[in-house]
C-alpha positions as a Python dict, from the first residue, in 0.01 Angstrom:
ca = {
    (1, 'M'): (0, 0, 0),
    (2, 'S'): (193, -255, -226),
    (3, 'W'): (317, -603, -120),
    (4, 'P'): (729, -582, -119),
    (5, 'V'): (633, -200, 68),
    (6, 'A'): (434, -443, 353),
    (7, 'L'): (654, -711, 333),
    (8, 'L'): (1007, -512, 421),
    (9, 'G'): (800, -330, 728),
    (10, 'T'): (726, -632, 800),
    (11, 'L'): (1058, -767, 856),
    (12, 'A'): (1162, -432, 1023),
    (13, 'V'): (957, -471, 1255),
    (14, 'E'): (943, -910, 1301),
    (15, 'L'): (1356, -938, 1251),
    (16, 'P'): (1446, -738, 1564),
    (17, 'L'): (1196, -890, 1795),
    (18, 'A'): (1247, -1250, 1756),
    (19, 'V'): (1610, -1230, 1743),
    (20, 'G'): (1580, -987, 2100),
    (21, 'L'): (1347, -1278, 2245),
    (22, 'V'): (1568, -1542, 2234),
    (23, 'P'): (1864, -1626, 2398),
    (24, 'H'): (2234, -1473, 2245),
    (25, 'G'): (2334, -1866, 2113),
    (26, 'L'): (2038, -1875, 1917),
    (27, 'R'): (1987, -1552, 1797),
    (28, 'Q'): (2146, -1628, 1446),
    (29, 'R'): (1943, -1939, 1375),
    (30, 'V'): (1628, -1751, 1489),
    (31, 'L'): (1727, -1437, 1227),
    (32, 'G'): (1707, -1709, 970),
    (33, 'V'): (1372, -1885, 1033),
    (34, 'A'): (1229, -1568, 1092),
    (35, 'L'): (1346, -1421, 772),
    (36, 'L'): (1210, -1795, 604),
    (37, 'A'): (915, -1795, 800),
    (38, 'N'): (784, -1431, 687),
    (39, 'L'): (896, -1455, 361),
    (40, 'W'): (650, -1793, 321),
    (41, 'T'): (360, -1688, 568),
    (42, 'H'): (339, -1301, 419),
    (43, 'P'): (247, -1350, 111),
    (44, 'L'): (8, -1585, 188),
    (45, 'V'): (-100, -1342, 397),
    (46, 'W'): (-151, -1094, 178),
    (47, 'L'): (-332, -1333, -126),
    (48, 'W'): (-593, -1439, 128),
    (49, 'L'): (-685, -1076, 255),
    (50, 'G'): (-682, -987, -104),
    (51, 'A'): (-934, -1201, -135),
    (52, 'G'): (-1170, -1095, 117),
    (53, 'G'): (-1058, -1354, 366),
    (54, 'S'): (-1076, -1256, 797),
    (55, 'W'): (-806, -1081, 915),
    (56, 'W'): (-810, -1289, 1210),
    (57, 'A'): (-770, -1613, 1040),
    (58, 'A'): (-536, -1479, 842),
    (59, 'E'): (-305, -1329, 1183),
    (60, 'A'): (-343, -1661, 1342),
    (61, 'G'): (-224, -1851, 1052),
    (62, 'A'): (66, -1691, 1034),
    (63, 'L'): (90, -1720, 1423),
    (64, 'V'): (80, -2056, 1432),
    (65, 'A'): (306, -2146, 1084),
    (66, 'E'): (575, -1902, 1267),
    (67, 'S'): (532, -2066, 1580),
    (68, 'L'): (625, -2423, 1479),
    (69, 'A'): (902, -2256, 1244),
    (70, 'F'): (1073, -2163, 1547),
    (71, 'L'): (1015, -2473, 1716),
    (72, 'L'): (1081, -2736, 1490),
    (73, 'V'): (1361, -2557, 1331),
    (74, 'G'): (1472, -2254, 1549),
    (75, 'G'): (1528, -2520, 1874),
    (76, 'L'): (1309, -2288, 2097),
    (77, 'S'): (1094, -2441, 2336),
    (78, 'L'): (696, -2428, 2257),
    (79, 'P'): (659, -2157, 2540),
    (80, 'R'): (927, -1957, 2409),
    (81, 'A'): (885, -2028, 2020),
    (82, 'A'): (513, -1931, 2056),
    (83, 'W'): (578, -1628, 2272),
    (84, 'V'): (829, -1514, 2020),
    (85, 'A'): (579, -1541, 1733),
    (86, 'T'): (306, -1354, 1947),
    (87, 'V'): (538, -1096, 2033),
    (88, 'A'): (681, -1057, 1707),
    (89, 'N'): (330, -1115, 1482),
    (90, 'G'): (153, -874, 1757),
    (91, 'A'): (394, -561, 1672),
    (92, 'T'): (314, -589, 1281),
    (93, 'A'): (-71, -693, 1373),
    (94, 'L'): (-61, -313, 1596),
    (95, 'L'): (117, -141, 1336),
    (96, 'S'): (-90, -245, 1027),
    (97, 'C'): (-372, -12, 1109),
    (98, 'C'): (-132, 253, 1066),
    (99, 'W'): (58, 173, 799),
}
């Protein structure tokens, strides 16, 4: 699979999940944060995996980076930021075995 197709698949799964897991008043902000965080982490994960890096390390790094983005820029509490990032990344991680 090409990187652009993988990125579009990731965005199609993660953005609606992230938006759906936050209160209505934060949805627009979280959408923007989720988009930018994925545009930053996805290429890094792709390059890491392409270089033979550990899948677990790549997913953990993306999870931490996206949790911090939701916390620091998205206006979410630490538990909510971690939950949103975990659900969104977990969904794409589960689906990646089928792509």
